[in-house]
C-alpha positions as CSV (number, residue, x, y, z in Angstrom):
1,M,-101.5,91.4,-93.8
2,R,-100.2,87.9,-93.0
3,G,-103.5,86.6,-93.7
4,W,-103.4,87.5,-97.5
5,I,-101.0,84.5,-97.7
6,V,-103.1,82.1,-96.0
7,S,-106.0,83.2,-97.9
8,I,-104.6,83.1,-101.3
9,L,-102.7,79.9,-100.7
10,L,-105.9,78.4,-99.2
11,V,-108.0,78.8,-102.5
12,F,-104.9,77.5,-104.5
13,S,-104.6,74.6,-102.3
14,I,-108.3,73.7,-102.5
15,L,-108.3,74.1,-106.2
16,T,-105.2,72.1,-106.8
17,G,-105.6,69.8,-104.0
18,A,-102.2,70.6,-102.9
19,D,-100.9,69.5,-99.4
20,A,-101.0,72.9,-97.3
21,Q,-99.1,71.3,-94.3
22,E,-95.9,73.3,-93.7
23,S,-92.5,72.0,-92.3
24,Y,-89.6,74.0,-90.9
25,R,-88.3,74.2,-94.5
26,R,-89.1,77.0,-96.7
27,P,-88.0,77.6,-100.3
28,A,-85.0,80.0,-100.6
29,D,-86.7,82.2,-103.2
30,Q,-89.2,83.3,-100.6
31,T,-86.8,85.5,-98.8
32,Y,-87.2,87.8,-101.9
33,L,-90.9,87.1,-102.8
34,T,-92.0,87.9,-99.2
35,Y,-90.9,91.6,-99.7
36,P,-93.9,92.7,-101.7
37,E,-96.1,91.3,-99.1
38,W,-94.1,92.8,-96.2
39,F,-94.4,96.1,-98.1
40,L,-98.1,95.8,-97.5
41,V,-97.1,96.0,-93.7
42,F,-94.7,98.8,-94.0
43,S,-97.2,100.9,-96.3
44,P,-100.0,100.7,-93.7
45,E,-97.6,101.5,-91.0
46,E,-96.4,104.7,-92.9
47,Y,-99.9,105.5,-93.4
48,A,-100.8,105.0,-89.8
49,T,-97.8,107.4,-88.8
50,F,-98.9,109.9,-91.4
51,L,-102.5,110.0,-90.1
52,R,-101.3,111.4,-86.8
53,D,-100.7,114.8,-88.2
54,H,-102.1,114.8,-91.9
55,P,-105.5,114.3,-93.6
56,S,-105.6,110.9,-95.3
57,Y,-106.0,112.6,-98.8
58,D,-102.5,113.9,-98.7
59,F,-100.8,110.4,-98.4
60,P,-98.9,109.5,-101.5
61,Y,-101.1,106.4,-102.6
62,F,-99.9,106.4,-106.2
63,G,-96.4,106.6,-105.2
64,H,-96.9,103.5,-102.9
65,I,-98.5,101.7,-105.7
66,A,-95.5,102.3,-107.8
67,Q,-93.1,101.4,-105.0
68,F,-95.1,98.0,-104.6
69,W,-94.6,96.8,-108.2
70,K,-91.1,98.2,-108.6
71,G,-90.0,96.2,-105.5
72,Y,-91.8,93.1,-106.7
73,K,-90.0,93.3,-110.1
74,T,-86.7,93.8,-108.4
75,M,-87.3,90.8,-106.1
76,Y,-88.5,88.6,-109.1
77,D,-85.2,89.5,-110.9
78,Q,-83.3,88.4,-108.0
79,T,-85.0,84.9,-108.0
80,V,-84.2,84.7,-111.7
81,K,-80.4,85.6,-111.2
82,H,-80.2,82.9,-108.5
83,H,-81.9,80.3,-110.8
84,Y,-84.7,79.6,-108.3
85,P,-87.5,77.4,-109.8
86,F,-90.7,79.7,-110.6
87,N,-93.0,79.8,-107.5
88,T,-96.2,79.7,-109.0
89,G,-98.3,79.8,-105.9
90,Y,-96.4,82.6,-104.3
91,H,-96.4,84.8,-107.6
92,V,-100.4,84.2,-107.8
93,M,-100.4,85.5,-104.2
94,V,-98.4,88.7,-105.0
95,M,-100.3,89.5,-108.0
96,V,-103.5,89.3,-106.3
97,I,-102.6,91.3,-103.3
98,G,-100.9,93.9,-105.5
99,T,-103.8,94.2,-107.7
100,S,-106.2,94.5,-104.7
101,T,-104.0,97.1,-103.1
102,T,-103.7,99.0,-106.3
103,V,-107.6,99.2,-106.5
104,E,-107.9,100.1,-102.8
105,Y,-105.2,102.9,-103.1
106,T,-106.6,104.3,-106.3
107,I,-110.2,104.4,-104.8
108,K,-108.9,106.2,-101.7
109,S,-106.9,108.6,-103.6
110,L,-109.6,109.6,-106.0
111,Y,-112.3,109.9,-103.2
112,G,-110.0,111.8,-100.9
113,N,-108.9,114.4,-103.4
114,T,-112.4,115.0,-104.4
115,I,-115.2,114.5,-101.8
116,G,-112.5,114.3,-99.0
117,R,-111.0,117.7,-100.0
118,L,-114.4,119.2,-100.6
119,A,-115.5,118.2,-97.2
120,A,-112.4,119.4,-95.6
121,L,-112.9,122.9,-97.0
122,T,-115.8,123.4,-94.6
123,Q,-113.6,122.4,-91.5
124,T,-112.7,125.2,-89.1
125,H,-112.3,123.6,-85.8
126,G,-109.2,121.3,-86.3
127,R,-109.2,117.7,-86.7
128,T,-112.6,115.8,-86.0
129,S,-113.0,113.0,-83.6
130,E,-113.6,110.8,-86.6
131,Q,-110.1,111.7,-87.9
132,E,-108.5,110.9,-84.5
133,Y,-110.5,107.6,-84.3
134,G,-109.5,106.6,-87.8
135,A,-105.8,107.1,-87.1
136,K,-106.0,105.3,-83.8
137,V,-107.6,102.2,-85.7
138,A,-104.9,102.5,-88.5
139,Q,-102.2,102.1,-85.6
140,E,-104.0,99.3,-84.0
141,Y,-104.4,97.4,-87.3
142,V,-100.7,97.7,-88.0
143,D,-99.8,96.4,-84.6
144,F,-102.2,93.6,-85.1
145,I,-101.0,92.4,-88.6
146,K,-97.4,92.2,-87.5
147,K,-98.4,89.2,-85.4
148,R,-101.5,87.9,-86.6
149,P,-103.4,87.3,-89.9
150,W,-105.2,90.5,-91.1
151,Y,-108.7,88.7,-91.3
152,E,-108.6,88.2,-87.5
153,F,-108.6,92.0,-87.0
154,D,-112.2,92.9,-85.6
155,F,-113.4,95.4,-88.2
156,G,-116.9,95.0,-86.9
157,E,-115.9,96.3,-83.5
158,K,-114.1,99.3,-85.1
159,L,-117.3,100.0,-87.2
160,I,-119.5,100.0,-84.1
161,G,-117.0,102.1,-82.2
162,L,-117.0,104.6,-85.0
163,Y,-120.6,105.5,-83.9
164,R,-120.3,104.7,-80.2
165,Q,-117.3,106.9,-79.7
166,N,-118.0,109.8,-81.9
167,D,-121.0,112.1,-81.5
168,F,-123.2,112.3,-84.3
169,F,-123.7,116.2,-84.3
170,G,-120.8,118.7,-83.4
171,P,-118.3,121.2,-85.0
172,D,-117.6,120.5,-88.7
173,F,-120.6,118.6,-89.2
174,I,-120.1,118.1,-92.8
175,R,-116.5,116.7,-92.3
176,K,-117.7,114.5,-89.6
177,C,-120.2,112.9,-91.8
178,E,-118.0,112.6,-94.6
179,R,-115.3,110.5,-92.4
180,K,-118.0,108.4,-90.9
181,F,-119.2,107.6,-94.4
182,A,-115.5,106.7,-95.6
183,L,-114.6,104.8,-92.5
184,S,-117.9,102.8,-92.5
185,A,-117.4,101.8,-96.1
186,E,-113.8,100.8,-95.3
187,Y,-114.5,98.9,-92.1
188,G,-117.8,97.3,-93.4
189,I,-116.2,95.9,-96.7
190,K,-113.3,94.6,-94.9
191,Y,-115.5,93.1,-92.1
192,L,-117.4,91.0,-94.6
193,Y,-114.5,89.8,-96.5
194,A,-112.4,88.9,-93.4
195,K,-115.3,86.8,-92.3
196,L,-115.4,85.0,-95.6
197,I,-111.6,84.3,-95.5
198,G,-111.7,83.2,-92.0
199,F,-114.6,80.8,-92.5
200,L,-112.6,79.2,-95.4
201,T,-109.4,78.9,-93.5
202,D,-111.1,77.3,-90.5
203,I,-112.7,74.5,-92.8
204,G,-109.8,74.0,-95.2
205,Y,-106.4,75.2,-94.2
206,E,-103.9,74.1,-91.4
207,A,-102.3,77.2,-89.7
208,P,-99.0,77.8,-90.8
209,S,-96.0,77.4,-88.2
210,M,-95.3,80.6,-86.1
211,K,-91.6,79.5,-85.8
212,T,-88.5,79.6,-87.7
213,R,-85.9,76.8,-87.2
214,V,-82.5,78.2,-87.0
215,V,-79.4,76.3,-86.5
216,M,-76.4,78.5,-85.0
217,H,-73.1,78.2,-83.1
218,K,-70.9,80.3,-80.9
219,D,-67.1,80.4,-81.1
220,R,-66.1,76.7,-81.3
221,H,-69.0,75.3,-79.4
222,E,-71.4,72.7,-80.7
223,K,-74.3,73.8,-83.2
224,E,-77.5,74.8,-81.3
225,I,-81.0,74.5,-82.9
226,K,-83.4,77.4,-81.8
227,F,-87.0,77.8,-83.0
228,L,-87.5,81.6,-83.1
229,P,-90.8,83.6,-83.7
230,R,-91.7,84.1,-87.3
231,Y,-92.5,87.3,-88.9
232,D,-91.9,90.8,-87.4
233,A,-90.6,89.3,-84.0
234,F,-87.7,87.2,-85.9
235,K,-85.6,90.3,-86.4
236,E,-85.3,91.1,-82.7
237,H,-84.3,87.6,-81.8
238,I,-81.9,87.2,-84.8
239,L,-80.3,90.5,-84.0
240,A,-79.8,89.7,-80.2
241,Y,-78.1,86.2,-81.0
242,A,-75.8,88.0,-83.6
243,K,-74.8,90.7,-81.0
244,S,-74.1,87.8,-78.4
245,G,-71.5,86.5,-80.8
246,Y,-73.5,83.7,-82.6
247,E,-73.0,82.8,-86.3
248,F,-75.8,81.2,-88.3
249,D,-75.6,77.9,-90.1
250,E,-79.2,77.4,-91.3
251,I,-82.4,79.3,-91.5
252,A,-85.6,77.6,-92.4
253,G,-83.8,74.7,-93.8
254,N,-81.5,76.9,-96.0
255,D,-77.7,76.4,-95.7
256,A,-75.0,78.9,-94.7
257,K,-74.4,79.7,-98.6
258,T,-78.0,80.8,-99.2
259,P,-78.7,84.5,-99.4
260,I,-81.3,86.1,-97.0
261,L,-82.8,89.4,-97.4
262,V,-82.9,92.2,-94.8
263,S,-84.6,95.7,-94.8
264,V,-83.2,98.9,-93.0
265,V,-84.4,102.5,-92.6
266,S,-82.4,105.5,-92.0
267,S,-82.2,109.3,-92.7
268,D,-78.5,109.0,-93.3
269,K,-78.4,108.5,-97.0
270,K,-74.4,108.2,-97.0
271,S,-74.8,105.4,-94.5
272,I,-77.5,103.8,-96.8
273,E,-75.3,104.2,-99.7
274,T,-72.8,102.0,-98.1
275,Q,-75.2,99.0,-97.5
276,Q,-74.8,97.6,-101.0
277,C,-78.5,97.7,-101.4
278,L,-80.3,95.6,-104.0
279,Y,-83.1,98.2,-104.0
280,T,-83.5,101.6,-102.4
281,S,-86.7,103.4,-101.9
282,A,-87.7,106.9,-100.2
283,I,-90.1,106.9,-97.3
284,L,-92.4,109.0,-99.4
285,S,-94.5,110.5,-96.7
286,Q,-91.4,111.4,-94.7
287,P,-88.9,113.2,-96.8
288,G,-85.2,112.6,-96.0
289,Y,-85.8,108.8,-95.0
290,Y,-84.8,105.8,-97.0
291,R,-85.4,102.1,-97.1
292,C,-82.7,99.8,-98.1
293,L,-83.0,96.1,-99.0
294,F,-79.7,94.1,-99.0
295,E,-78.8,90.5,-99.1
296,A,-76.3,88.6,-97.0
297,K,-75.3,84.9,-96.9
298,I,-76.8,83.1,-94.0
299,G,-73.3,82.3,-92.8
300,A,-72.4,85.8,-92.8
301,L,-75.5,87.2,-91.3
302,G,-74.4,87.4,-87.7
303,R,-71.3,89.5,-88.6
304,R,-73.2,91.7,-90.9
305,L,-75.8,92.5,-88.1
306,R,-73.1,93.0,-85.6
307,E,-71.0,95.4,-87.7
308,G,-73.9,97.3,-89.1
309,G,-74.9,99.3,-86.1
310,Y,-78.5,98.2,-86.6
311,E,-81.0,98.6,-83.8
312,V,-84.7,97.7,-83.5
313,Y,-87.1,100.7,-82.8
314,E,-90.8,100.6,-81.9
315,A,-91.6,103.6,-84.0
316,F,-91.9,103.4,-87.8
317,L,-89.1,105.9,-88.3
318,P,-85.6,105.6,-86.4
319,P,-84.1,108.8,-84.8
320,K,-82.3,110.9,-87.2
321,H,-79.0,109.3,-88.6
322,A,-79.9,105.9,-86.6
323,M,-80.2,102.7,-88.7
324,K,-83.3,100.9,-88.0
325,L,-83.4,97.2,-88.6
326,E,-87.0,96.9,-90.3
327,H,-87.2,93.4,-91.1
328,V,-85.3,90.1,-91.7
329,F,-87.0,88.2,-94.4
330,D,-87.1,84.7,-92.8
331,Y,-88.3,82.9,-95.9
């Protein structure tokens, strides 16, 4: 999913002649504006978790579409509240990925609840191998896009594997054919589009920095400068430093008075309600779990992370009543 930023900003920079080179400084408003695109990591992760035990047509696609646009509006309102300049490039990117996801999820829902459900009526031997394969690929995709641009994911290999690793004939033949058709269309279209974006990126865009510059201090010692991994891995490092007693003075060129956005997930609704959330949403496919987005000043982030009882979990959902640190939006 991170590649959506690269692909859209690539086109924008080519059309405008803008300099695509990125320094360690990033605009403060992007801590809010990165939420919609990170939701398009959280949503596939929820989808991959759901597919382990459920058919794809039961996934709440339209609910996720609504959550994307509502979350985007809430984050945009925050940028207005803080009087940040209008970030044209980023808003264009969010509108494009939001529209693309709306179309994709609408097609998946309509197809799944017509042709998919009709094919499932013929199913009498449990899940087909194609369903298991689709669930495995969905999880592999999520694991990949947390670290690398989406267009680098090898959809072509997954398309070939769909036929190599699943017999053509077998029990529930109609359902097997339907799943092969649906997954072939998805992997094939994404393969072609990913190749196009990868080509454009190679010839016209400098790769973004994979590090976030953080200035921090501990007790009364001198300030230290660290370059921490960006994106998903940032939360683990920033939490570890906070728990070891560090306070933060600057993140990505933004000073201690600048707000930074944090996302947590828990099944403990009372604890969620104490987080002073800017935006709260239910995990639609997992009743009883909630996502909370709150902001903290960079200078207070260390204390907030220490006192919040947050932990990093590999699984999409934390254990009951635990508080998962889902993401720290490092601009």
